C-alpha positions as CSV (number, residue, x, y, z in Angstrom):
1,M,-0.1,0.0,-0.2
2,A,1.5,3.0,-1.3
3,T,1.8,5.5,1.6
4,P,0.1,9.2,1.8
5,E,3.9,10.6,0.6
6,E,4.2,7.9,-1.9
7,L,1.4,8.9,-3.5
8,S,1.4,13.1,-3.4
9,D,5.7,12.5,-4.1
10,F,4.4,10.2,-7.3
11,L,1.2,12.5,-8.9
12,A,3.6,15.8,-8.7
13,G,6.7,14.1,-10.2
14,V,4.0,13.4,-13.0
15,E,1.9,16.0,-13.0
16,R,4.5,18.1,-16.3
17,R,4.5,14.6,-17.8
18,A,1.3,13.8,-17.7
19,F,-0.6,17.3,-19.0
20,K,2.0,17.5,-21.8
21,Q,1.3,14.4,-22.6
22,A,-2.9,15.5,-22.2
23,Q,-1.7,18.6,-24.3
24,F,-1.1,16.6,-27.4
25,A,-4.1,14.4,-27.5
26,V,-6.7,17.2,-26.5
27,R,-4.7,19.8,-28.4
28,D,-6.4,22.4,-25.9
29,E,-4.6,23.4,-22.8
30,D,-7.8,24.0,-20.7
31,A,-9.0,20.5,-21.5
32,A,-5.5,18.5,-20.7
33,L,-5.9,20.2,-17.5
34,D,-9.4,18.7,-16.6
35,I,-7.8,15.9,-17.6
36,V,-4.6,15.7,-16.0
37,Q,-7.1,16.8,-12.9
38,E,-9.6,14.3,-13.8
39,A,-7.0,11.3,-13.1
40,M,-4.8,12.2,-10.3
41,I,-8.1,12.7,-8.5
42,K,-9.3,9.2,-9.8
43,L,-6.1,7.6,-8.7
44,A,-6.0,8.4,-4.8
45,T,-9.7,8.3,-4.7
46,N,-9.8,5.0,-5.8
47,Y,-5.9,3.7,-6.0
48,A,-4.8,5.3,-2.8
49,D,-4.5,1.6,-1.3
50,R,-2.2,0.3,-4.4
51,P,1.4,-0.4,-3.4
52,A,3.4,2.1,-5.2
53,P,5.7,-0.3,-7.7
54,E,2.1,-0.2,-9.6
55,L,1.1,3.6,-9.3
56,P,2.9,4.9,-13.2
57,L,0.6,2.2,-14.6
58,L,-3.1,2.2,-12.8
59,F,-1.8,6.7,-13.8
60,T,-1.1,6.0,-17.0
61,R,-4.6,3.8,-18.0
62,I,-6.3,6.4,-16.3
63,L,-5.7,9.4,-17.4
64,Q,-5.5,7.8,-20.7
65,N,-9.7,7.0,-20.1
66,A,-9.8,10.5,-19.0
67,T,-8.3,11.5,-22.7
68,H,-10.6,8.9,-24.7
69,D,-13.6,10.5,-22.8
70,H,-12.9,14.1,-23.7
71,F,-12.9,13.3,-27.0
72,R,-16.4,11.4,-26.3
73,R,-18.6,14.4,-23.7
74,Q,-16.7,16.5,-27.2
75,K,-18.1,14.3,-30.1
76,V,-21.0,14.6,-27.9
77,R,-21.6,17.9,-27.3
78,S,-20.5,19.0,-31.0
79,T,-23.6,16.9,-32.1
80,W,-26.1,19.1,-30.0
81,V,-24.1,22.9,-30.6
82,S,-24.3,21.9,-34.5
83,L,-27.5,20.7,-34.3
84,L,-28.5,23.8,-32.0
85,S,-25.9,26.8,-33.5
86,S,-27.6,26.2,-36.8
87,F,-23.6,25.6,-37.5
88,G,-22.2,28.4,-35.7
89,K,-18.3,29.3,-35.9
90,D,-15.8,28.5,-33.3
91,D,-13.5,31.1,-32.4
92,D,-10.6,29.2,-31.7
93,E,-10.1,27.4,-34.6
94,D,-6.4,30.2,-35.1
95,A,-5.5,28.9,-31.3
96,D,-1.5,27.7,-30.9
97,P,-2.3,23.9,-30.1
98,L,1.4,23.2,-27.5
99,E,3.2,25.9,-25.8
100,T,7.4,26.3,-25.6
101,L,8.5,24.2,-23.1
102,E,10.6,26.1,-20.2
103,A,14.5,25.7,-20.7
104,L,15.7,23.3,-17.9
105,E,16.0,24.1,-14.4
106,G,19.9,24.5,-13.5
107,T,21.0,25.1,-17.0
108,E,19.8,29.2,-17.7
109,Q,23.3,30.6,-16.3
110,A,24.9,28.2,-18.1
111,E,22.2,29.6,-21.6
112,S,23.1,32.3,-23.3
113,A,19.7,34.1,-24.6
114,A,20.4,32.8,-28.3
115,D,20.8,30.2,-26.9
116,K,18.0,29.8,-24.6
117,V,16.0,31.2,-28.5
118,E,17.2,27.8,-29.9
119,R,16.2,26.1,-28.1
120,G,12.7,26.9,-27.4
121,Q,12.6,26.7,-31.3
122,V,14.0,23.3,-31.2
123,V,11.8,22.2,-28.3
124,G,8.2,23.8,-30.6
125,I,10.1,22.2,-33.8
126,I,10.1,19.1,-31.9
127,E,6.5,19.5,-29.8
128,E,4.9,20.3,-33.5
129,E,5.9,17.2,-34.7
130,I,5.3,14.3,-32.3
131,S,1.7,16.2,-32.1
132,R,1.7,14.9,-36.4
133,L,2.0,11.9,-35.2
134,P,-0.3,9.9,-35.7
135,A,-1.9,8.8,-32.8
136,R,-1.6,5.8,-31.6
137,Q,2.4,6.5,-32.4
138,R,2.6,9.3,-31.0
139,E,1.3,7.2,-27.5
140,A,3.6,4.8,-28.1
141,F,6.7,7.2,-28.3
142,L,5.3,9.7,-25.2
143,L,5.1,6.2,-23.1
144,R,8.1,4.3,-23.7
145,Y,10.3,7.7,-24.5
146,W,9.0,10.4,-22.6
147,E,7.0,8.3,-19.1
148,D,10.1,5.9,-19.9
149,F,8.5,2.9,-19.4
150,D,9.7,-0.8,-21.4
151,V,8.0,-2.3,-23.9
152,A,5.8,-4.6,-21.9
153,E,5.3,-2.0,-20.2
154,T,3.8,0.5,-23.1
155,A,1.7,-2.2,-24.5
156,A,-0.6,-3.4,-21.1
157,A,-0.5,0.5,-21.4
158,M,-2.0,0.7,-24.6
159,G,-3.8,-2.7,-24.2
160,C,-2.3,-4.6,-27.8
161,S,1.1,-6.2,-28.2
162,E,5.2,-5.7,-27.5
163,G,5.2,-6.0,-30.9
164,S,2.8,-4.1,-32.2
165,V,4.5,-1.2,-29.9
166,K,7.9,-2.1,-30.7
167,T,6.6,-0.7,-34.5
168,H,4.7,2.0,-33.2
169,C,8.0,3.6,-31.7
170,S,10.0,2.9,-35.3
171,R,7.3,4.1,-37.2
172,A,7.1,7.4,-34.7
173,T,11.2,7.0,-35.0
174,H,11.5,8.1,-38.1
175,A,8.8,9.9,-39.1
176,L,10.8,11.7,-36.6
177,A,13.6,12.0,-37.4
178,R,12.5,12.2,-41.0
179,A,10.6,15.3,-40.8
180,L,12.9,17.1,-38.4
181,R,16.0,16.4,-41.1
182,A,13.4,18.3,-43.8
183,R,13.2,20.9,-41.3
184,G,17.5,21.1,-40.9
185,I,17.3,20.0,-37.4
186,E,20.2,17.0,-36.4
187,L,19.7,15.3,-32.9
């Protein structure tokens, strides 16, 4: 059983990554915040009695389910709004879906302003290219390389086979490498 301190530390450590993952999926900052909050509350309410090592996989599954629930609710709402508003215009179509990541703590003093701007631009381009990946490739890529899950954990979280995870990750990394090289970025 996870102690309250372990649960709190886990949630504090995962919140930024969970927010970015939700933001990649829904492309709306406010909705992403709501999804992460909902997932954290469900984990704390329903699974606080689980051992600490089980929390990452449980939270990932809860976050995915909360994201899917968001899309289901959005689909229902958009159907009713379309019917009732005579196809009104959406003002948020031109909104930028992603923000640039902030500089990593502890490295700001070592960088010049130009280095910070360049790094911010590269991170923005990488995020943009990640957001263009197909949903399953993006999910596998983020779980494997961002959340640092192994293949078995990723397969369990995604509900697919380990071979599918490897295929999705391979395709995602090749697509990202191609896209970044086309934009003049060599990593």
